[in-house]
C-alpha positions in Angstrom: -11.0 -12.1 7.2 -11.0 -8.3 7.8 -11.0 -5.8 4.9 -8.6 -3.0 5.2 -9.3 -0.2 2.8 -7.3 3.0 1.8 -8.3 6.5 2.3 -6.2 9.5 0.8 -8.9 12.2 1.6 -11.7 12.6 4.1 -14.2 12.1 1.4 -12.7 8.7 0.4 -12.5 7.8 4.1 -16.2 8.2 4.4 -16.8 6.3 1.2 -14.7 3.3 2.6 -16.5 3.3 6.0 -20.0 3.4 4.2 -19.0 0.7 1.7 -18.2 -1.8 4.5 -14.5 -1.5 5.5 -13.5 -3.2 8.7 -10.7 -0.7 8.9 -9.4 2.2 7.1 -5.8 3.3 6.8 -4.7 6.9 6.2 -1.8 9.2 7.0 -0.9 12.8 8.0 -0.2 15.4 5.4 3.7 15.2 5.8 6.8 13.1 5.2 5.7 10.5 7.9 3.5 9.1 5.3 4.6 7.0 2.3 1.9 8.5 0.2 3.0 12.1 0.7 1.5 13.6 -2.4 0.2 17.1 -2.8 -3.7 17.2 -2.2 -3.8 14.0 -0.3 -3.9 13.0 3.3 -5.2 14.4 6.6 -4.7 17.4 8.8 -5.0 16.6 12.5 -8.6 18.1 12.8 -9.6 16.0 9.5 -8.3 12.9 11.1 -10.1 13.6 14.4 -13.4 13.9 12.6 -12.7 10.8 10.5 -11.8 8.6 13.4 -15.0 9.8 15.3 -17.1 9.0 12.1 -15.4 5.6 11.8 -16.2 4.8 15.5 -19.7 5.7 15.2 -20.0 3.2 12.2 -18.0 0.4 14.1 -15.1 0.7 11.8 -11.3 0.9 13.0 -8.8 3.5 11.8 -5.1 2.6 11.2 -2.7 5.6 10.9 0.2 4.9 8.7 3.6 6.5 9.9 5.4 4.3 7.5 8.4 6.0 6.2 11.9 6.0 7.9 12.9 8.8 10.3 15.3 11.3 9.0 18.3 11.8 11.3 18.0 15.0 13.3 14.3 15.2 12.6 12.9 12.4 14.6 10.5 14.8 16.3 8.4 15.0 13.3 7.6 11.2 13.6 7.4 11.2 17.4 4.8 14.0 17.1 2.9 12.1 14.6 2.8 9.0 16.8 1.7 11.2 19.7 -1.1 12.8 17.7 -2.3 9.6 16.2 -2.6 8.1 19.7 -4.3 11.1 21.2 -6.8 11.2 18.4 -7.9 7.5 19.0 -6.1 5.5 16.3 -6.9 1.8 16.6 -3.5 1.0 15.2 -0.3 2.6 14.1 1.4 1.1 10.9 5.2 1.6 11.4 8.1 0.7 9.3 11.1 2.3 11.3 12.5 0.2 14.1 13.5 3.3 16.1 9.9 4.6 15.9 8.5 1.2 16.8 10.8 1.3 19.9 9.6 4.9 20.7 5.9 3.9 20.5 6.4 0.6 22.6 8.0 2.6 25.2 5.8 5.7 25.3 2.5 4.1 24.4 2.6 0.5 25.5 -1.2 0.0 25.2 -1.2 1.3 21.6 -1.6 -1.5 18.9 1.3 -1.7 16.6 1.3 -3.1 13.0 4.4 -3.7 11.0 4.1 -1.9 7.7 5.0 -3.6 4.5 7.8 -1.0 4.1 9.7 -2.8 7.0 10.1 -5.8 4.6 9.7 -8.4 7.4 9.4 -11.5 5.3 10.6 -14.5 7.5 9.6 -15.8 11.0 12.9 -14.7 12.6 12.4 -11.1 11.6 8.7 -10.9 12.4 9.1 -12.7 15.8 11.9 -10.2 16.6 9.5 -7.4 16.2 6.8 -9.1 18.2 9.3 -9.6 21.1 11.0 -6.4 21.0 8.1 -4.0 20.2 4.9 -6.0 20.8 3.9 -5.9 17.3 0.5 -7.5 16.9 0.3 -7.7 13.1 2.6 -7.7 10.2 1.7 -6.6 6.6 3.6 -9.1 4.4 5.6 -7.9 1.5 4.1 -8.6 -2.0 7.1 -10.9 -2.8 5.7 -13.9 -1.3 3.8 -16.9 -2.6 0.9 -18.2 -0.8 2.9 -21.2 0.2 5.5 -18.8 1.7 2.7 -17.1 3.6 1.3 -20.4 5.0 4.8 -21.5 6.1 5.4 -18.1 7.9 1.9 -18.2 9.5 2.7 -21.5 11.2 5.9 -20.0 12.9 5.0 -16.5 14.0 3.2 -15.0 17.0 1.1 -12.3 15.5 -1.5 -11.6 12.8 -0.8 -11.5 9.1 -2.2 -9.0 6.7 -1.6 -9.2 2.9 -2.3 -7.0 -0.1 -4.9 -8.4 -2.5 -5.8 -5.6 -4.9 -4.4 -2.4 -6.3 -1.0 -1.0 -7.3 1.7 -3.5 -7.4 5.0 -2.4 -5.8 7.5 -5.1 -5.1 10.9 -3.3 -5.3 11.9 -5.3 -2.0 9.2 -3.4 -0.2 10.7 -0.4 1.5 14.1 -0.7 -0.2 13.3 1.1 -3.5 16.1 3.4 -4.7 14.8 3.9 -8.2 12.7 7.0 -7.6 15.3 8.7 -5.5 18.0 8.0 -8.2 15.8 9.7 -10.8 14.4 12.6 -8.8 16.3 13.0 -5.5 13.0 12.2 -3.7 13.0 8.9 -1.8 9.6 7.0 -1.4 11.1 5.5 1.8 12.3 8.7 3.4 10.2 11.5 1.9 7.1 9.4 1.1 7.2 10.5 -2.6 7.5 8.0 -5.4 7.8 9.6 -8.8 6.6 13.1 -7.7 4.5 15.0 -10.1 7.0 17.9 -10.0 9.4 15.7 -11.9 7.0 14.1 -14.4 6.9 15.4 -18.1 5.2 14.3 -21.2 6.2 15.5 -24.7 5.4 14.6 -28.4 8.2 13.1 -30.5 6.8 12.4 -33.9 3.8 10.2 -33.6 4.7 9.0 -30.2 4.0 10.3 -26.7 7.1 10.2 -24.4 7.0 10.0 -20.7 9.9 11.4 -18.6 10.8 11.3 -14.9 13.6 13.7 -14.0 16.2 13.4 -16.8 15.1 9.9 -17.8 12.8 8.7 -20.5 10.5 6.1 -18.9 8.3 5.1 -21.9 7.2 5.9 -25.4 3.5 5.4 -26.4 2.5 5.0 -30.0 -0.8 6.7 -31.2 -3.6 4.8 -29.7 -1.9 3.2 -26.7 -3.0 4.4 -23.3 -0.2 6.4 -21.6 0.7 5.4 -18.1 2.2 7.5 -15.3 6.0 7.4 -15.4 7.5 5.4 -12.5 10.9 3.8 -13.1 9.9 0.4 -12.0 7.1 0.4 -14.6 9.2 1.7 -17.5 9.8 0.2 -20.8 13.3 -0.2 -21.8 15.6 -1.7 -24.4 17.1 -4.9 -23.0 19.5 -6.8 -25.3 17.4 -7.5 -28.3 14.1 -6.8 -26.9 12.0 -3.9 -25.7 9.7 -4.4 -22.6 8.9 -3.9 -18.9 12.1 -4.9 -17.0 10.9 -4.7 -13.6 7.1 -4.7 -13.4 4.3 -4.4 -15.9 1.9 -1.4 -15.6 -0.9 -3.5 -14.2 -2.7 -3.9 -10.9 -2.5 -6.6 -8.3 -5.5 -8.9 -8.1 -5.5 -12.2 -6.1 -9.2 -12.1 -5.1 -9.4 -15.5 -6.8 -7.3 -16.9 -4.0 -9.3 -15.9 -1.0 -9.9 -19.4 0.3 -6.2 -20.3 -0.1 -5.2 -17.1 1.8 -7.7 -17.9 4.5 -6.3 -21.4 4.8 -2.7 -20.0 5.1 -3.8 -18.1 8.3 -4.2 -14.6 6.7 -6.2 -12.4 9.2 -6.8 -9.4 7.0 -6.9 -8.4 3.2 -5.7 -5.0 2.3 -6.6 -2.8 -0.7 -4.0 -0.4 -2.1 -5.0 3.0 -3.4 -4.7 6.0 -1.1 -3.8 8.0 -4.1 -7.1 7.1 -5.9 -10.3 9.0 -5.6 -13.5 8.4 -3.7 -15.4 6.7 -6.6 -12.6 4.3 -6.9 -12.7 3.5 -3.2 -16.4 3.1 -3.1 -16.5 0.7 -6.0 -13.6 -1.5 -5.0 -14.4 -1.7 -1.3 -18.1 -2.5 -1.9 -17.4 -5.0 -4.6 -14.8 -6.9 -2.5 -17.0 -6.7 0.5 -19.8 -8.3 -1.4 -17.4 -11.0 -2.6 -16.2 -11.9 0.7 -19.9 -12.2 1.9 -20.7 -14.6 -1.0 -20.0 -18.4 -1.5 -16.8 -19.0 -3.5 -18.8 -20.2 -6.5 -20.7 -17.0 -6.8 -17.7 -14.5 -6.6 -16.6 -14.6 -10.2 -19.2 -12.1 -11.6 -18.6 -9.7 -8.7 -14.8 -9.7 -9.0 -15.0 -9.3 -12.8 -16.1 -5.7 -12.1 -12.7 -5.1 -10.5 -10.8 -5.3 -13.9 -12.3 -1.9 -15.0 -10.8 -0.3 -12.0 -7.2 -1.7 -12.5 -4.3 0.1 -13.9 -4.5 -0.2 -17.6 -7.6 -2.4 -17.1 -5.2 -5.3 -16.6 -4.3 -7.3 -13.6 -1.7 -9.8 -12.4 -1.3 -12.1 -9.5 2.2 -10.9 -9.2 4.6 -12.5 -6.8 1.9 -14.6 -5.4 2.6 -17.0 -8.4 6.3 -16.0 -8.9 6.5 -15.9 -12.8 9.8 -14.0 -13.1 11.4 -13.1 -16.3 
């Protein structure tokens, strides 16, 4: 199975390539990119240099244009697609059907991958995208079990890619309204989930309070590590209990299911983390690459190293095992 690795900066891109990535995914420094954060992503010239470096090392580059086009401003996305094609991207990762139609018509030889943001999660939806736009790979939402993935794989006409490690975001993949409700910035349209400009921390007695927009997201007693305030990972009073209503602040890790994913027909394994630094990328990519190259019975010591790189140093298999509250 291919290992698809994140890069939010040119430095992280080089680390991913050098650590053994089969492909690196990245995006432009604008709203076409679902990780549109200050200080991240690529200018056109930086992407040109990154793609050239990857080609010299035998690594592919996937460019994510994975937000939804804004009415009246489609040219921003069209220009992003044109530039990515001209710079030599091996695949474009797209979510918007209109952009898929544009790319299929203007650049019929360009490889097209369906972003997880498109939320294509059943054979009918996926095969429609194959027939309509010649999609050659679908990145499946993190709301499916391995049994679900296996059933889909038997009934579709393209490759499957799944997330196996990193931040867990399962707000129906591409349909999240929580951040835009709190901040006015949509992760699906503007590419910004819980923008730093709307984040605040304050002391309240012996607790540290994290806020997003006008909302309190969490309260941390002394000694508890404080996480970044995203609404989906907030701690709330619910009936008679206090806890995480949507998701726990932990990272996805299903590296223990590699053989099952392979048997299900998965073509590529994806690491989340374009907002993480180059040291994280180097450690995670090299560790997972070593695990993939090792027999199953020798992987455990390698994969144990990933726990220290996880959010809150905790991991979950998430929807892959569907333990809903």
